[in-house]
C-alpha positions as CSV (number, residue, x, y, z in Angstrom):
1,X,0.0,0.0,0.0
2,X,1.2,3.5,-0.8
3,X,0.5,4.9,2.6
4,X,2.6,2.2,4.2
5,X,5.6,3.4,2.1
6,X,5.3,6.9,3.3
7,X,4.1,6.4,6.9
8,X,5.5,3.8,9.3
9,X,3.1,4.5,12.1
10,X,-0.2,2.5,11.8
11,X,-2.1,5.0,13.9
12,X,-1.2,7.8,11.5
13,X,-2.4,5.7,8.5
14,X,-5.6,4.9,10.3
15,X,-6.3,8.5,11.2
16,X,-5.7,9.6,7.6
17,X,-8.2,7.0,6.3
18,X,-11.0,8.2,8.5
19,X,-13.5,10.9,7.6
20,X,-15.4,11.7,4.4
21,X,-12.2,11.8,2.3
22,X,-10.3,9.0,4.0
23,X,-11.1,6.4,1.3
24,X,-9.4,8.7,-1.3
25,X,-6.1,9.3,0.4
26,X,-4.6,5.9,-0.5
27,X,-5.0,6.6,-4.2
28,X,-3.8,10.2,-3.8
29,X,-0.7,9.0,-2.0
30,X,0.0,6.5,-4.9
31,X,-0.5,9.2,-7.5
32,X,2.0,11.5,-5.7
33,X,4.6,8.6,-5.6
34,X,4.0,7.9,-9.3
35,X,4.7,11.5,-10.2
36,X,8.0,11.6,-8.3
37,X,7.1,13.5,-5.1
38,X,9.4,12.8,-2.2
39,X,8.2,11.2,1.0
40,X,8.6,14.5,2.8
41,X,6.5,16.4,0.2
42,X,3.8,13.7,0.3
43,X,3.5,13.9,4.1
44,X,3.0,17.7,3.8
45,X,0.4,17.3,1.1
46,X,-1.5,14.6,3.0
47,X,-1.4,16.7,6.2
48,X,-3.0,19.6,4.2
49,X,-5.7,17.3,2.8
50,X,-6.4,16.0,6.3
51,X,-7.4,19.6,7.3
52,X,-10.0,19.6,4.5
53,X,-11.1,16.1,5.6
54,X,-11.5,17.4,9.2
55,X,-13.5,20.4,8.1
56,X,-15.9,18.3,6.1
57,X,-16.4,15.9,9.0
58,X,-17.1,18.7,11.4
59,X,-19.6,20.3,9.0
60,X,-21.6,17.0,9.0
61,X,-20.6,15.7,5.6
62,X,-20.7,12.0,5.1
63,X,-18.4,9.9,2.9
64,X,-18.1,11.9,-0.3
65,X,-18.3,10.2,-3.7
66,X,-17.4,13.5,-5.4
67,X,-15.7,16.7,-4.2
68,X,-17.1,20.0,-5.5
69,X,-15.8,23.5,-6.0
70,X,-18.3,24.7,-3.4
71,X,-16.7,22.4,-0.8
72,X,-13.3,24.0,-1.5
73,X,-14.6,27.5,-1.4
74,X,-16.4,27.0,2.0
75,X,-13.3,25.3,3.4
76,X,-11.0,28.3,2.6
77,X,-13.6,30.7,4.0
78,X,-13.5,28.9,7.3
79,X,-9.9,27.7,7.4
80,X,-8.2,31.0,8.5
81,X,-10.3,31.2,11.6
82,X,-9.4,27.8,13.1
83,X,-6.1,26.8,11.5
84,X,-2.8,26.7,13.5
85,X,0.1,28.1,11.7
86,X,3.6,29.5,12.1
87,X,4.6,32.6,10.2
88,X,2.4,34.9,8.1
89,X,-1.1,33.6,7.4
90,X,-0.9,34.5,3.7
91,X,2.1,32.3,3.2
92,X,0.4,29.4,5.0
93,X,-2.8,29.8,2.9
94,X,-0.7,29.8,-0.3
95,X,0.8,26.5,0.7
96,X,-2.6,25.1,1.6
97,X,-4.0,26.1,-1.8
98,X,-1.1,24.5,-3.5
99,X,-1.8,21.2,-1.7
100,X,-5.6,21.4,-2.4
101,X,-4.8,22.1,-6.1
102,X,-2.6,19.0,-6.2
103,X,-5.5,17.0,-4.6
104,X,-8.1,18.3,-7.1
105,X,-5.7,17.5,-10.0
106,X,-5.7,13.9,-8.8
107,X,-9.5,13.8,-8.4
108,X,-9.9,15.1,-11.9
109,X,-7.9,12.2,-13.3
110,X,-10.3,9.9,-11.4
111,X,-13.4,11.9,-12.4
112,X,-14.1,12.6,-8.7
113,X,-14.1,16.4,-8.8
114,X,-17.0,18.5,-9.9
115,X,-15.7,21.9,-10.9
116,X,-18.0,24.8,-11.1
117,X,-18.6,25.8,-14.7
118,X,-17.0,29.1,-15.7
119,X,-19.8,31.4,-16.4
120,X,-19.2,34.8,-17.9
121,X,-21.9,36.9,-19.5
122,X,-20.1,37.3,-22.8
123,X,-19.0,33.7,-23.2
124,X,-21.7,32.8,-25.8
125,X,-20.8,35.8,-27.9
126,X,-17.1,35.0,-27.8
127,X,-17.6,31.3,-28.6
128,X,-19.8,32.2,-31.6
129,X,-17.1,34.5,-32.9
130,X,-14.3,32.0,-32.5
131,X,-16.4,29.3,-34.2
132,X,-17.0,31.8,-37.1
133,X,-13.2,32.4,-37.3
134,X,-12.6,28.7,-37.4
135,X,-15.2,27.9,-40.0
136,X,-15.0,30.8,-42.4
137,X,-11.6,32.4,-41.8
138,X,-9.8,29.0,-41.3
139,X,-7.9,30.5,-38.4
140,X,-5.3,28.3,-36.7
141,X,-5.6,27.3,-33.1
142,X,-2.8,29.7,-32.1
143,X,-4.6,32.6,-33.8
144,X,-7.8,31.8,-32.0
145,X,-6.1,31.8,-28.7
146,X,-4.6,35.2,-29.4
147,X,-7.9,36.6,-30.6
148,X,-9.7,35.3,-27.6
149,X,-7.2,36.8,-25.2
150,X,-7.5,40.3,-26.9
151,X,-11.3,40.2,-27.1
152,X,-11.8,39.1,-23.5
153,X,-10.2,42.4,-22.5
154,X,-12.6,44.4,-24.6
155,X,-15.7,42.4,-23.6
156,X,-14.8,42.7,-19.9
157,X,-14.4,46.5,-20.4
158,X,-17.9,46.6,-22.0
159,X,-19.4,44.9,-19.0
160,X,-23.1,44.2,-19.2
161,X,-23.2,45.7,-22.7
162,X,-21.2,42.7,-24.1
163,X,-24.4,40.8,-25.1
164,X,-26.2,40.2,-28.3
165,X,-29.0,42.6,-27.3
166,X,-26.8,45.5,-26.0
167,X,-24.2,45.6,-28.9
168,X,-26.7,47.6,-31.0
169,X,-26.0,50.7,-28.8
170,X,-22.2,50.5,-29.1
171,X,-20.8,53.8,-30.6
172,X,-17.6,54.4,-32.6
173,X,-16.5,56.8,-29.9
174,X,-16.5,54.1,-27.3
175,X,-14.6,51.7,-29.5
176,X,-12.0,54.4,-30.2
177,X,-11.7,55.4,-26.5
178,X,-11.1,51.7,-25.5
179,X,-8.5,51.1,-28.1
180,X,-6.5,54.3,-27.4
181,X,-6.6,53.7,-23.7
182,X,-5.5,50.1,-24.2
183,X,-2.8,51.0,-26.7
184,X,-1.0,53.2,-24.2
185,X,-0.2,50.1,-22.0
186,X,0.7,47.7,-24.9
187,X,3.7,47.1,-27.0
188,X,3.7,47.3,-30.8
189,X,2.9,43.6,-31.4
190,X,0.2,43.6,-28.8
191,X,-1.4,46.7,-30.3
192,X,-1.5,45.1,-33.7
193,X,-3.0,42.0,-32.2
194,X,-5.7,44.0,-30.5
195,X,-6.4,46.0,-33.6
196,X,-6.8,42.8,-35.7
197,X,-9.0,41.2,-33.1
198,X,-11.4,44.1,-32.8
199,X,-11.7,44.6,-36.6
200,X,-12.5,41.0,-37.4
201,X,-14.9,40.9,-34.4
202,X,-16.9,43.9,-35.6
203,X,-17.0,42.5,-39.2
204,X,-18.4,39.3,-37.7
205,X,-21.0,41.2,-35.7
206,X,-22.0,43.1,-38.8
207,X,-22.3,39.9,-40.8
208,X,-24.4,38.3,-38.1
209,X,-26.7,41.4,-37.8
210,X,-25.7,42.1,-34.2
211,X,-24.7,45.7,-35.2
212,X,-26.0,47.8,-38.0
213,X,-22.9,49.9,-38.9
214,X,-19.3,49.0,-39.7
215,X,-17.6,49.6,-36.4
216,X,-14.4,48.1,-37.6
217,X,-13.6,51.4,-39.2
218,X,-13.7,53.0,-35.8
219,X,-10.7,51.1,-34.6
220,X,-7.8,53.6,-35.1
221,X,-4.7,52.9,-37.2
222,X,-1.5,53.6,-35.3
223,X,1.2,54.1,-37.8
224,X,4.2,51.8,-37.3
225,X,7.2,51.4,-39.5
226,X,8.7,48.1,-40.5
227,X,12.3,47.5,-39.3
228,X,12.0,50.7,-37.2
229,X,13.9,49.3,-34.3
230,X,17.2,47.5,-33.8
231,X,17.7,43.9,-32.6
232,X,17.8,43.8,-28.8
233,X,20.1,41.1,-27.7
234,X,23.2,40.2,-25.7
235,X,26.7,40.7,-26.9
236,X,28.8,37.6,-27.5
237,X,30.8,38.3,-24.3
238,X,27.7,38.7,-22.3
239,X,26.2,35.4,-23.6
240,X,29.3,33.5,-22.7
241,X,29.4,35.1,-19.3
242,X,25.8,33.9,-18.7
243,X,26.9,30.3,-19.6
244,X,29.8,30.5,-17.1
245,X,27.6,31.7,-14.2
246,X,25.2,28.7,-14.4
247,X,25.6,26.3,-11.5
248,X,25.9,22.9,-13.2
249,X,26.0,20.9,-10.0
250,X,22.2,21.1,-9.5
251,X,19.3,19.4,-11.3
252,X,17.9,22.7,-12.5
253,X,21.4,24.0,-13.3
254,X,22.2,21.2,-15.7
255,X,18.8,21.7,-17.5
256,X,19.3,25.5,-17.7
257,X,22.8,25.1,-19.0
258,X,21.7,22.8,-21.8
259,X,18.9,25.3,-22.7
260,X,21.2,28.3,-22.8
261,X,23.9,26.4,-24.6
262,X,21.5,25.5,-27.4
263,X,20.1,29.0,-27.6
264,X,23.6,30.4,-27.9
265,X,24.8,27.9,-30.4
266,X,21.9,27.7,-32.8
267,X,19.8,30.9,-32.2
268,X,16.5,29.0,-32.3
269,X,13.3,30.2,-30.9
270,X,12.3,29.3,-27.3
271,X,9.2,27.3,-28.5
272,X,11.5,25.2,-30.7
273,X,13.3,24.1,-27.6
274,X,10.1,23.4,-25.7
275,X,8.8,21.1,-28.4
276,X,12.2,19.4,-29.0
277,X,11.7,15.7,-28.6
278,X,14.1,12.9,-27.8
279,X,13.7,11.4,-31.3
280,X,14.8,14.7,-32.8
281,X,18.3,14.1,-31.5
282,X,20.3,11.9,-33.9
283,X,23.2,10.7,-31.9
284,X,24.5,8.4,-34.7
285,X,24.6,11.1,-37.4
286,X,25.3,13.9,-34.9
287,X,22.3,16.0,-36.0
288,X,19.5,18.0,-34.3
289,X,16.1,18.6,-35.8
290,X,14.3,21.8,-34.8
291,X,10.7,21.7,-36.1
292,X,9.2,24.6,-37.9
293,X,7.1,27.2,-36.0
294,X,5.4,30.3,-37.2
295,X,5.1,28.8,-40.7
296,X,8.8,28.8,-41.0
297,X,11.1,25.9,-42.0
298,X,12.4,22.8,-40.3
299,X,16.1,23.3,-39.4
300,X,18.6,20.4,-39.3
301,X,21.9,21.4,-37.7
302,X,25.0,19.5,-36.6
303,X,25.3,18.5,-33.0
304,X,28.3,20.4,-31.7
305,X,30.5,18.8,-29.0
306,X,29.5,21.6,-26.5
307,X,25.8,21.0,-27.0
308,X,26.2,17.2,-27.1
309,X,28.0,17.2,-23.7
310,X,25.5,19.5,-22.1
311,X,22.6,17.4,-23.3
312,X,24.1,14.2,-22.2
313,X,24.9,15.6,-18.7
314,X,21.2,16.7,-18.4
315,X,19.7,13.5,-19.8
316,X,21.8,11.2,-17.7
317,X,21.9,13.1,-14.4
318,X,18.9,15.5,-14.2
319,X,16.0,14.7,-16.5
320,X,13.3,12.9,-14.4
321,X,11.7,9.7,-15.5
322,X,8.6,10.7,-17.4
323,X,6.4,9.4,-20.2
324,X,6.6,12.7,-22.1
325,X,8.9,12.7,-25.1
326,X,9.9,16.3,-24.9
327,X,13.6,16.8,-23.9
328,X,13.2,19.6,-21.4
329,X,10.9,19.0,-18.4
330,X,10.0,20.8,-15.2
331,X,12.4,20.1,-12.3
332,X,9.7,19.6,-9.7
333,X,6.8,17.2,-9.7
334,X,4.4,16.8,-11.3
335,X,7.1,16.3,-14.0
336,X,5.9,17.6,-17.4
337,X,7.1,19.5,-20.4
338,X,7.6,23.2,-20.0
339,X,4.0,24.4,-20.2
340,X,4.4,27.7,-22.2
341,X,6.8,30.2,-23.6
342,X,6.7,32.2,-20.4
343,X,8.2,29.3,-18.4
344,X,11.2,29.1,-20.7
345,X,11.6,32.8,-20.9
346,X,11.6,32.9,-17.1
347,X,14.5,30.3,-17.0
348,X,16.5,32.5,-19.4
349,X,15.8,35.7,-17.6
350,X,16.8,34.1,-14.3
351,X,20.1,33.0,-15.7
352,X,20.8,36.5,-17.2
353,X,20.0,38.2,-13.8
354,X,22.2,35.7,-12.0
355,X,25.1,36.7,-14.3
356,X,24.6,40.3,-13.2
357,X,23.8,41.5,-16.7
358,X,21.2,44.2,-17.2
359,X,19.5,44.3,-20.7
360,X,16.1,45.5,-21.7
361,X,15.2,42.1,-23.3
362,X,15.8,39.0,-21.2
363,X,13.9,36.3,-23.0
364,X,15.1,33.6,-25.4
365,X,15.2,36.0,-28.3
366,X,18.1,37.9,-26.7
367,X,20.3,34.9,-27.6
368,X,18.6,34.6,-31.1
369,X,19.7,38.2,-31.8
370,X,23.1,37.5,-30.4
371,X,23.5,34.5,-32.7
372,X,22.4,36.5,-35.9
373,X,24.7,39.4,-35.0
374,X,27.6,36.9,-34.5
375,X,27.0,35.4,-37.9
376,X,27.0,38.8,-39.6
377,X,30.4,39.7,-38.0
378,X,31.8,36.4,-39.3
379,X,30.8,37.3,-42.8
380,X,27.8,35.1,-43.5
381,X,25.3,36.4,-46.0
382,X,21.7,37.4,-45.1
383,X,20.4,34.4,-47.1
384,X,22.6,32.0,-45.0
385,X,21.4,33.6,-41.7
386,X,17.8,33.4,-42.8
387,X,18.2,29.7,-43.6
388,X,19.7,29.0,-40.2
389,X,17.1,31.1,-38.3
390,X,14.3,29.4,-40.3
391,X,12.9,32.6,-41.9
392,X,10.9,31.9,-45.0
393,X,11.0,35.6,-46.0
394,X,14.4,37.2,-46.4
395,X,12.9,40.6,-45.5
396,X,12.5,39.3,-41.9
397,X,16.2,39.1,-41.7
398,X,16.9,42.6,-42.9
399,X,16.6,44.0,-39.3
400,X,20.1,42.7,-38.7
401,X,21.6,44.9,-41.4
402,X,21.4,47.7,-38.8
403,X,24.0,46.0,-36.7
404,X,26.3,45.0,-39.6
405,X,29.0,47.4,-38.5
406,X,31.5,46.2,-41.2
407,X,29.3,47.0,-44.1
408,X,27.9,50.1,-42.5
409,X,31.4,51.5,-42.3
410,X,31.8,51.2,-46.1
411,X,28.8,53.4,-46.9
412,X,29.5,56.0,-44.2
413,X,30.2,59.5,-45.5
414,X,33.2,61.4,-44.4
415,X,32.6,64.0,-41.6
416,X,32.4,67.4,-43.3
417,X,35.4,69.7,-42.6
418,X,34.8,73.2,-41.2
419,X,35.1,76.0,-43.8
């Protein structure tokens, strides 16, 4: 039994198995062991769940076949009044919520948790729009996620007016005011995303008859210039200093070193590292395959000795046992692939800060810009750089001509002499 592995004392096991949730804790303990939690962590989690079990028993609940969101909410409303804790209450509650979230994750796998449906007044309108985008605009899943994120901000701002009946009263002035206020807080890419989302949404509403005038024309156009900025990245010396400052004696350090080493060596996007799979590493032919993203091209590159050694060190000594085929996983249970681009960017930013380097851009793209700039200095053509970076359009690579110092020196005019 799983509880016998974690707890030696029979009285402790018997106490845990009492109460409305007692019959669930054996399975929960086995689930935690399966996902790589230590005995110490499992004891902490089971102690936290025992508080929920005690609360349900005192409130008169019998043996529960299913736990609900309402049970969790009532527990946390009452918990601060009677719990015993050391240190700040907020910190204690945060740990308790972490434990209960782990418990509900287990219950979901066993279909024993009844979550409260997420009800928002604009959900029907948003779902109808996204379905229209999928059917008639053939939008990809990634595009739909970005559109939904932008539109949720607008629909929340509208409040009760975000309904099929109230949209008729929406005016161009309100649309313009929202966009201008929102644009002040967003970067260039986010502004363009919001602009596209609003315009397609109003075209959809006009097509469906929810509005009677083309409000897509009320969304302002903020003039932007292509290639107006310069690449924001690390210098080659800074990138190498980041690599030297990573502690490779820890589990997380070996993983982080392999990630930074690959970003520095190949200049790939962060998402290409997140989706890199074990079968994409060809140890026999010494090749790596980075799969295409953003409608780019697959990239096959040689496996350099530095990258190969860092990968072997991570795979042999730090990568946890997991059914997932992705190379890079989280370092703490539940072990899983890195969930999103923010998680990998956070790893890169943490390594840059640990090296004492202050740059405006601290994500994975800082190493991508560093790689492209390094290739330019070594004399590679823009076409060669575009192929390595996976750009389908050569115009995307033109931004790096702004940091091609050697060629810029050749076209510089002499400083005029005083007359």
